[in-house]
C-alpha positions as MATLAB code, in Angstrom:
seq = 'MLALIEARYHESGLNTDIMAQEMAMSRTALFERVRMEFDTTPAALLLSARIAHATEMLKSGDRPVGEIAVLCGFSDAKYFSKVYKKQTGKSPSLLLHPPQSKVKVINGDENGDKVQGSGFRVQGFRVQGFTVKG';
ca = [
     -15.855  -12.742   12.123;
     -13.329   -9.913   12.414;
     -11.429  -11.776   15.115;
     -11.109  -14.787   12.794;
      -9.857  -12.652    9.919;
      -7.472  -10.743   12.177;
      -6.048  -13.974   13.582;
      -5.665  -15.771   10.239;
      -5.355  -13.158    7.447;
      -1.759  -14.295    6.861;
      -2.832  -17.806    5.810;
      -2.850  -18.018    2.014;
      -5.366  -20.874    2.107;
      -7.969  -18.950    4.115;
     -11.140  -18.620    2.056;
     -14.905  -18.276    2.498;
     -15.420  -22.041    2.909;
     -12.929  -22.192    5.764;
     -14.328  -19.018    7.342;
     -17.858  -20.464    7.234;
     -16.634  -23.716    8.778;
     -14.747  -21.855   11.527;
     -17.826  -19.733   12.259;
     -19.978  -22.910   12.353;
     -22.364  -21.685    9.657;
     -23.137  -22.338    6.034;
     -21.512  -20.284    3.278;
     -24.878  -18.690    2.576;
     -25.343  -17.705    6.215;
     -21.798  -16.316    6.293;
     -22.425  -14.209    3.190;
     -25.722  -12.908    4.609;
     -24.179  -12.037    7.962;
     -21.193  -10.237    6.441;
     -23.464   -8.405    3.996;
     -25.717   -7.222    6.848;
     -22.898   -6.201    9.206;
     -20.325   -4.817    6.760;
     -22.134   -4.345    3.429;
     -19.512   -6.407    1.602;
     -18.545  -10.033    0.963;
     -16.388  -12.242    3.196;
     -13.682  -12.364    0.517;
     -13.629   -8.550    0.240;
     -13.442   -8.249    4.022;
     -10.466  -10.636    4.098;
      -8.785   -8.773    1.244;
      -9.250   -5.439    3.044;
      -7.558   -6.846    6.155;
      -4.669   -8.203    4.095;
      -4.186   -4.884    2.285;
      -4.343   -2.934    5.570;
      -1.666   -5.133    7.156;
       0.468   -4.962    4.010;
       0.234   -1.157    4.039;
       1.501   -1.013    7.611;
       4.402   -3.326    6.781;
       5.266   -1.349    3.651;
       5.288    1.911    5.600;
       7.715    0.460    8.135;
      10.145   -0.295    5.297;
      11.649   -3.283    7.103;
      10.910   -6.002    4.542;
      10.881   -6.455    0.765;
       7.567   -6.526   -1.109;
       7.755  -10.274   -1.792;
       8.123  -11.098    1.889;
       5.272   -8.768    2.829;
       3.074  -10.470    0.230;
       3.652  -13.885    1.833;
       3.203  -12.526    5.368;
      -0.172  -11.102    4.343;
      -1.537  -14.304    2.841;
      -0.610  -13.892   -0.826;
       1.250  -16.799   -2.364;
       2.617  -14.764   -5.270;
       4.349  -11.359   -5.047;
       3.375  -10.363   -8.597;
      -0.301  -11.069   -7.901;
      -0.021   -9.184   -4.599;
       1.390   -6.132   -6.389;
      -1.418   -6.220   -8.936;
      -4.137   -6.541   -6.272;
      -2.519   -3.937   -4.019;
      -2.374   -1.388   -6.837;
      -5.972   -2.107   -7.824;
      -7.165   -1.645   -4.215;
      -5.080    1.399   -3.267;
      -4.176    3.034   -6.559;
      -0.484    2.820   -5.625;
       2.233    0.325   -6.337;
       3.498   -1.356   -3.153;
       7.080   -0.677   -4.190;
       6.334    3.065   -4.366;
       5.036    2.990   -0.822;
       8.106    1.044    0.281;
      10.500    3.350   -1.603;
       8.879    6.755   -2.226;
      10.378    8.703   -5.130;
      12.910   11.333   -4.153;
      12.823   14.885   -5.438;
      15.019   15.374   -8.496;
      15.574   19.073   -7.815;
      18.929   20.001   -6.347;
      20.180   23.338   -5.092;
      23.410   24.718   -6.515;
      24.813   27.775   -4.717;
      27.053   30.560   -5.766;
      26.450   32.701   -8.816;
      26.495   36.487   -8.733;
      22.687   36.744   -9.055;
      21.858   34.443   -6.112;
      21.111   30.748   -5.891;
      20.395   28.608   -8.923;
      18.120   25.578   -8.798;
      18.715   22.865  -11.323;
      16.743   19.668  -11.943;
      16.748   16.820  -14.400;
      17.552   18.658  -17.622;
      15.701   21.881  -16.751;
      16.223   25.096  -14.852;
      13.659   26.494  -12.473;
      13.655   30.295  -12.415;
      11.606   32.872  -10.556;
      10.217   30.564   -7.868;
      10.866   30.169   -4.183;
      12.243   26.692   -3.319;
      12.800   25.650    0.308;
      13.593   29.132    1.556;
      15.851   30.111   -1.368;
      14.897   32.795   -3.849;
      15.551   31.393   -7.270;
      16.962   33.888   -9.774;
      18.298   33.338  -13.218;
];
């Protein structure tokens, strides 16, 4: 079962009927076997494989989200994003492009280093080895 999913997870048309046919068993037998071995459904097992592969591709940062969606068996990038966020709690675009820190270090006043961010000043904290004074 896992070998079948691993070999064909990228096919958008792969579903439980096709998996049962490929495994030479009825849908009911497929569901029972997957439930006994993995405590889940065949569709959930397939989805988990697709999400795992998508996560690896997103972490590599080589391809856009829409292309990763298609490569992982999703026919629609918007649907992929929705499912991915539901499964992982994170947007795929955030994993592809993590947010950058908005704090920047400005050197050179008479009291020491200043740290300034988006519309606020941080005072009295230690930031990346600099003592922040105000």
